[in-house]
Residue frames relative to the residue before (quaternion, step in Angstrom):
aa qw qx qy qz dx dy dz
M 1.0000 0.0000 0.0000 0.0000 0.00 0.00 0.00
E 0.3894 -0.7584 0.4795 0.2082 3.59 -0.85 0.95
Q 0.6353 -0.5653 0.3428 0.3990 3.51 -1.00 0.67
L 0.6498 0.5007 -0.3499 0.4523 3.66 0.80 -0.69
E 0.6380 0.5197 -0.3417 0.4540 3.62 1.21 -0.69
L 0.6135 0.5618 -0.3158 0.4564 3.57 1.14 -0.86
E 0.6417 0.5010 -0.2997 0.4974 3.59 0.96 -0.94
A 0.6633 0.5094 -0.3229 0.4430 3.60 0.79 -0.78
L 0.6534 0.5122 -0.2967 0.4718 3.51 1.01 -0.93
I 0.6740 0.5143 -0.2837 0.4481 3.54 0.93 -0.84
L 0.6592 0.4735 -0.3063 0.4975 3.53 1.03 -0.98
E 0.6752 0.5062 -0.3343 0.4197 3.75 0.85 -0.68
H 0.7542 0.3322 -0.1663 0.5415 3.57 1.31 -0.56
E 0.3228 0.7820 -0.4830 0.2259 3.56 1.27 0.24
K 0.7128 0.4815 -0.3094 0.4055 3.52 0.90 -0.68
L 0.5198 0.6026 -0.3687 0.4804 3.56 1.48 -0.40
I 0.6935 0.5128 -0.2596 0.4344 3.57 0.96 -1.13
Y 0.6552 0.4708 -0.3080 0.5042 3.50 1.02 -0.79
S 0.6234 0.5343 -0.3581 0.4446 3.73 0.87 -0.74
I 0.6664 0.5159 -0.2953 0.4500 3.57 1.03 -0.75
M 0.6553 0.5745 -0.2846 0.3994 3.46 1.25 -0.87
K 0.5487 0.6392 -0.3658 0.3958 3.41 1.47 -0.43
Y 0.5702 0.5770 -0.3770 0.4469 3.63 1.29 -0.30
F 0.7449 0.3350 -0.2264 0.5306 3.57 1.15 0.02
P 0.0624 -0.8766 0.4760 -0.0342 3.52 0.87 1.17
N 0.7086 0.4535 -0.2368 0.4860 3.62 1.19 -0.81
Y 0.5881 0.5981 -0.4093 0.3590 3.56 0.96 -0.32
P 0.3730 -0.8264 0.3858 0.1704 3.65 -0.32 1.19
N 0.7146 0.3643 -0.2929 0.5204 3.65 1.11 -0.40
K 0.2136 -0.8049 0.5491 0.0712 3.51 -0.07 1.42
E 0.6227 0.5883 -0.3286 0.3976 3.63 0.93 -0.73
D 0.6432 0.4890 -0.2763 0.5204 3.46 1.15 -1.06
L 0.6388 0.5424 -0.3365 0.4296 3.69 0.91 -0.89
F 0.6393 0.5523 -0.2808 0.4554 3.55 1.21 -0.94
Q 0.6763 0.5103 -0.2769 0.4535 3.47 1.09 -0.96
V 0.6507 0.4919 -0.3053 0.4914 3.52 0.84 -0.81
G 0.6185 0.5023 -0.3650 0.4815 3.70 1.16 -0.58
C 0.6490 0.4834 -0.3655 0.4600 3.58 1.00 -0.56
I 0.6047 0.5554 -0.3498 0.4510 3.53 1.06 -0.53
G 0.6599 0.5040 -0.2866 0.4779 3.52 1.07 -0.74
L 0.6278 0.5696 -0.2804 0.4503 3.38 1.22 -0.77
I 0.6566 0.5013 -0.2459 0.5070 3.57 1.04 -0.99
E 0.6411 0.5039 -0.3413 0.4675 3.53 1.01 -0.92
A 0.6164 0.5541 -0.3471 0.4389 3.64 0.97 -0.84
H 0.6450 0.5701 -0.2907 0.4177 3.51 0.91 -1.04
Y 0.6948 0.5166 -0.2702 0.4211 3.46 0.98 -0.85
H 0.6744 0.4724 -0.2154 0.5249 3.44 1.43 -0.90
Y 0.6271 0.6057 -0.3468 0.3458 3.58 1.02 -0.55
K 0.1612 -0.7614 0.6184 0.1087 3.66 -0.94 0.81
S 0.5477 -0.6576 0.4417 0.2691 3.50 -0.94 1.06
D 0.7217 0.4304 -0.3050 0.4481 3.61 0.93 -0.40
R 0.3536 0.6942 -0.5279 0.3382 3.62 1.29 0.50
H 0.4588 -0.6813 0.4935 0.2859 3.55 -1.23 0.62
T 0.5970 0.5716 -0.3109 0.4692 3.53 1.47 -0.07
K 0.5156 -0.6451 0.4683 0.3142 3.66 -0.90 0.86
F 0.5295 -0.6182 0.4385 0.3810 3.66 -0.86 0.62
S 0.6202 0.5454 -0.3775 0.4187 3.69 0.85 -0.61
T 0.6525 0.5138 -0.2721 0.4859 3.44 1.07 -0.91
Y 0.6430 0.5030 -0.2954 0.4963 3.59 0.96 -0.94
A 0.7209 0.4686 -0.2811 0.4263 3.67 0.75 -0.91
Y 0.4778 0.7238 -0.3973 0.2999 3.59 1.30 -0.45
S 0.7139 0.4554 -0.2349 0.4773 3.46 0.88 -1.14
Y 0.6032 0.5447 -0.3562 0.4611 3.71 1.09 -0.59
I 0.6677 0.4910 -0.2779 0.4857 3.60 1.01 -1.00
L 0.6753 0.4851 -0.3012 0.4668 3.62 0.83 -0.86
G 0.6102 0.5519 -0.3493 0.4484 3.50 0.95 -0.97
E 0.6606 0.5074 -0.3249 0.4479 3.74 0.71 -1.12
M 0.6815 0.5173 -0.3002 0.4218 3.63 0.84 -0.99
K 0.6426 0.5077 -0.2995 0.4894 3.48 0.96 -1.04
K 0.6405 0.5374 -0.3311 0.4373 3.66 0.85 -0.81
L 0.6626 0.5276 -0.2670 0.4597 3.48 0.93 -0.98
V 0.6815 0.4706 -0.3012 0.4725 3.55 0.89 -0.94
R 0.6465 0.5249 -0.3293 0.4451 3.60 0.93 -1.01
E 0.7042 0.4557 -0.2822 0.4657 3.70 0.75 -0.97
D 0.6332 0.5422 -0.3339 0.4399 3.59 1.00 -0.68
R 0.7141 0.4143 -0.2482 0.5069 3.54 1.02 -0.71
G 0.4246 -0.7628 0.4126 0.2600 3.48 1.23 -0.08
I 0.3003 0.7787 -0.4824 0.2658 3.50 1.45 0.42
K 0.0712 0.7819 -0.6177 0.0447 3.58 -0.79 1.13
V 0.0285 -0.7657 0.6417 0.0345 3.56 -0.67 0.81
S 0.5400 -0.6611 0.4549 0.2538 3.56 -0.96 1.03
R 0.5564 -0.5752 0.4293 0.4186 3.76 -1.01 0.82
M 0.6329 0.5525 -0.3750 0.3919 3.60 0.74 -0.74
T 0.6693 0.5153 -0.2415 0.4777 3.45 0.84 -1.05
H 0.6574 0.5332 -0.2602 0.4647 3.57 0.94 -0.92
S 0.6499 0.5174 -0.2859 0.4777 3.48 1.11 -1.13
L 0.6517 0.4985 -0.3141 0.4776 3.62 0.94 -1.11
H 0.6280 0.5731 -0.3517 0.3918 3.67 0.79 -0.68
L 0.6204 0.5371 -0.2641 0.5069 3.42 1.16 -0.99
K 0.6502 0.4956 -0.3170 0.4807 3.52 0.87 -0.88
I 0.6556 0.5177 -0.3303 0.4393 3.58 0.86 -0.87
E 0.6270 0.5325 -0.3553 0.4439 3.59 0.95 -0.82
K 0.6861 0.4643 -0.2696 0.4910 3.58 0.81 -0.98
A 0.6520 0.4942 -0.3578 0.4502 3.61 0.89 -0.55
S 0.5782 0.5878 -0.3461 0.4476 3.53 1.17 -0.80
I 0.6570 0.4943 -0.3230 0.4687 3.57 0.87 -1.11
L 0.6907 0.4857 -0.3017 0.4427 3.66 0.62 -0.99
L 0.6889 0.5011 -0.2628 0.4530 3.56 0.89 -0.81
S 0.6068 0.5767 -0.2729 0.4741 3.36 1.14 -0.82
Q 0.6633 0.4298 -0.3090 0.5290 3.61 1.01 -0.66
R 0.6673 0.4956 -0.3320 0.4459 3.61 0.85 -0.85
L 0.7559 0.3638 -0.2249 0.4957 3.68 0.72 -0.99
M 0.3570 -0.7210 0.5238 0.2799 3.67 1.05 -0.48
R 0.6988 0.3327 -0.2256 0.5917 3.66 1.26 0.51
E 0.6169 -0.4678 0.4421 0.4530 3.61 -1.38 -0.07
P 0.4192 -0.6941 0.5125 0.2826 3.60 -0.92 0.72
T 0.4438 -0.6511 0.5308 0.3122 3.55 -1.10 0.26
V 0.6484 -0.4861 0.4043 0.4240 3.71 -1.24 0.23
R 0.6676 0.4742 -0.3358 0.4655 3.56 0.87 -0.62
E 0.6483 0.5117 -0.3294 0.4576 3.58 0.97 -0.68
I 0.6177 0.5352 -0.3163 0.4816 3.59 1.09 -0.82
A 0.7037 0.5018 -0.2738 0.4219 3.51 0.90 -0.98
S 0.6297 0.5348 -0.3110 0.4699 3.45 1.33 -0.82
F 0.6331 0.5619 -0.3099 0.4330 3.54 1.11 -0.87
L 0.7155 0.4146 -0.2052 0.5236 3.50 0.98 -1.14
E 0.3316 -0.7423 0.5206 0.2608 3.68 1.15 -0.25
V 0.5092 0.5775 -0.4532 0.4493 3.59 0.81 1.06
E 0.5927 -0.5730 0.4144 0.3855 3.55 -1.33 0.25
E 0.6152 -0.6010 0.3795 0.3411 3.43 -1.12 0.69
E 0.6208 0.5739 -0.3362 0.4150 3.40 1.15 -0.79
L 0.6437 0.4869 -0.3469 0.4777 3.62 1.15 -0.64
V 0.5712 0.5673 -0.3820 0.4539 3.65 1.00 -0.44
V 0.6742 0.5177 -0.2760 0.4487 3.50 0.89 -1.12
E 0.6798 0.5294 -0.2610 0.4353 3.46 1.01 -0.97
A 0.6495 0.4908 -0.3181 0.4858 3.46 1.08 -0.64
L 0.6548 0.5012 -0.3402 0.4519 3.48 0.96 -0.90
Y 0.6499 0.5557 -0.2965 0.4253 3.58 1.02 -0.78
S 0.6388 0.5729 -0.2657 0.4394 3.40 1.17 -0.84
S 0.7206 0.4743 -0.2264 0.4522 3.30 1.10 -1.01
S 0.5611 0.6193 -0.3577 0.4168 3.48 1.50 -0.41
A 0.5841 0.5800 -0.3820 0.4201 3.47 1.24 -0.41
L 0.6973 0.4618 -0.2691 0.4776 3.45 1.18 -0.40
L 0.4270 0.7464 -0.4453 0.2494 3.59 1.16 0.05
D 0.6813 0.4348 -0.3485 0.4746 3.64 0.92 -0.59
V 0.5921 0.5262 -0.3903 0.4693 3.66 1.17 -0.27
D 0.7700 0.3982 -0.1431 0.4775 3.53 0.86 -1.13
E 0.5818 0.6065 -0.3862 0.3801 3.72 1.11 -0.47
I 0.4478 0.6373 -0.4985 0.3807 3.59 0.46 1.20
P 0.7744 -0.4193 0.2025 0.4284 3.59 -1.18 0.28
V 0.4550 0.6612 -0.4901 0.3400 3.67 1.08 0.20
S 0.3653 0.7112 -0.4781 0.3636 3.54 1.27 0.06
V 0.6437 0.5376 -0.3200 0.4407 3.60 1.02 -0.88
T 0.7118 0.4280 -0.2820 0.4802 3.51 0.94 -0.92
E 0.5057 0.5927 -0.4029 0.4802 3.74 1.27 -0.49
D 0.6764 0.4862 -0.3229 0.4493 3.67 0.78 -1.02
I 0.6396 0.5569 -0.2999 0.4369 3.46 1.01 -0.90
D 0.6265 0.5504 -0.2992 0.4636 3.52 1.01 -1.02
N 0.6388 0.5483 -0.3063 0.4444 3.52 0.96 -1.15
Q 0.6897 0.4989 -0.2676 0.4514 3.55 0.89 -1.06
I 0.6340 0.4826 -0.3323 0.5048 3.59 1.02 -0.77
Y 0.5794 0.5795 -0.3576 0.4478 3.77 1.00 -0.79
L 0.7075 0.4832 -0.2410 0.4558 3.53 0.74 -1.23
R 0.6731 0.5063 -0.3181 0.4352 3.52 0.96 -1.07
E 0.6357 0.5309 -0.3122 0.4654 3.63 1.01 -0.75
E 0.7057 0.4531 -0.2875 0.4626 3.52 0.77 -0.93
L 0.6593 0.5383 -0.3111 0.4228 3.65 1.03 -0.71
Q 0.5770 0.5657 -0.3812 0.4492 3.44 1.32 -0.39
E 0.5717 0.5833 -0.3917 0.4235 3.56 1.03 -0.17
L 0.5960 0.5662 -0.3428 0.4547 3.60 1.35 -0.47
S 0.5168 -0.5597 0.5399 0.3580 3.67 -1.38 0.40
S 0.6599 -0.4811 0.4097 0.4064 3.56 -1.38 0.25
E 0.6483 0.5037 -0.3356 0.4620 3.61 0.97 -0.88
E 0.6834 0.5116 -0.3016 0.4246 3.71 0.95 -0.83
L 0.6082 0.5126 -0.3209 0.5141 3.54 1.30 -0.57
E 0.6019 0.5648 -0.3402 0.4505 3.53 1.05 -0.83
I 0.6741 0.4762 -0.2863 0.4867 3.63 0.84 -1.07
L 0.6958 0.4694 -0.3444 0.4207 3.62 0.62 -0.93
N 0.6451 0.5428 -0.3280 0.4262 3.51 1.13 -0.94
R 0.6556 0.5202 -0.2977 0.4593 3.61 1.02 -0.96
R 0.7142 0.4905 -0.2389 0.4384 3.63 1.05 -0.92
Y 0.8147 0.2467 -0.1143 0.5122 3.60 0.83 -1.02
M 0.6954 0.4438 -0.3166 0.4682 3.61 0.98 -0.50
E 0.7401 0.3387 -0.1750 0.5540 3.53 1.01 -0.89
D 0.3420 -0.7839 0.4776 0.2012 3.62 1.25 -0.07
R 0.3754 0.6944 -0.5139 0.3359 3.48 0.99 1.09
T 0.5955 -0.5805 0.4531 0.3211 3.55 -1.42 0.61
Q 0.6298 -0.4845 0.4040 0.4531 3.50 -1.25 0.17
S 0.6569 0.5374 -0.3394 0.4056 3.59 0.88 -0.98
E 0.6322 0.5265 -0.2682 0.5012 3.55 1.16 -0.96
T 0.6582 0.4740 -0.3147 0.4930 3.63 0.80 -0.74
A 0.6457 0.5429 -0.3192 0.4317 3.70 0.97 -0.85
K 0.6386 0.4850 -0.3156 0.5072 3.59 1.10 -0.78
L 0.6528 0.5486 -0.3250 0.4090 3.62 0.74 -0.73
L 0.7653 0.3633 -0.1736 0.5021 3.43 1.09 -1.06
G 0.4382 -0.7226 0.4289 0.3192 3.58 1.30 -0.11
I 0.5341 0.5415 -0.4287 0.4876 3.65 1.18 0.77
S 0.6226 -0.4968 0.4558 0.3973 3.51 -1.55 0.03
Q 0.5820 -0.4807 0.5002 0.4243 3.59 -1.42 0.33
V 0.6785 0.5035 -0.3964 0.3591 3.76 0.55 -0.63
Q 0.5889 0.5637 -0.3081 0.4904 3.47 1.35 -0.82
V 0.6704 0.4823 -0.3090 0.4717 3.61 0.91 -0.87
S 0.6554 0.4920 -0.3330 0.4664 3.60 0.93 -0.79
R 0.6527 0.5251 -0.3066 0.4519 3.57 0.94 -0.95
K 0.6857 0.4444 -0.2805 0.5036 3.78 0.87 -0.96
E 0.6364 0.5020 -0.3987 0.4288 3.68 0.88 -0.69
N 0.6650 0.5027 -0.3211 0.4493 3.57 0.79 -0.96
K 0.6205 0.5438 -0.3440 0.4483 3.64 0.93 -0.82
A 0.6692 0.5313 -0.2897 0.4312 3.52 0.93 -1.01
I 0.6348 0.5376 -0.2742 0.4826 3.54 1.04 -1.10
Q 0.6533 0.5334 -0.2866 0.4544 3.55 0.93 -0.97
K 0.6038 0.5495 -0.3409 0.4660 3.51 1.09 -0.78
L 0.7246 0.4181 -0.2842 0.4685 3.56 0.71 -1.06
K 0.6196 0.5357 -0.3798 0.4299 3.58 0.98 -0.52
N 0.6355 0.5068 -0.3330 0.4780 3.62 0.99 -0.88
K 0.6386 0.4504 -0.3652 0.5059 3.81 0.82 -0.59
L 0.6365 0.5319 -0.3861 0.4035 3.68 0.74 -0.57
V 0.7807 0.3765 -0.1902 0.4610 3.50 0.80 -1.12
A 0.4566 0.7269 -0.4264 0.2850 3.42 1.30 -0.11
């Protein structure tokens, strides 16, 4: 790609780069932020295919944002061990499952018990992730929600139709085991057994 073409590409999408820079108001070196944004833009240009159904600006967004987040992380020297990062992901998923089961936010003790790890490890993982909040506290929360929904959808596919029906009645419709048993024409004991089996399946997938 010729220099003039690069300059034209950057000029055309300059507003997009600056708009993404606003997600990092506390980062001092705006020039470096802009430069890595340009790198992300150019990288997107090389990977983009004109026959895509996605607009180029939409496609380039993640590339630009990714380069900026990478710069901020590296500049601040934030390093989270792989084990801690992996545990934090499990904590997030466990929180989703427990929230549906308990109909409220789970406590640290409940999360630790669910994952069968020490409470101190859960606290440490949550604390480590909090150091990244000012870096990650941008509109990617929308994509995180989508990721969580995709995760649940994939894991729920492992359940039988009856297990899905029981979980739906119990946690989406907030019915008791007795009410669920009457609706499905089975005993409360059967509902309890199948419910626990379904939750155990999800738990096994989570901690695998």
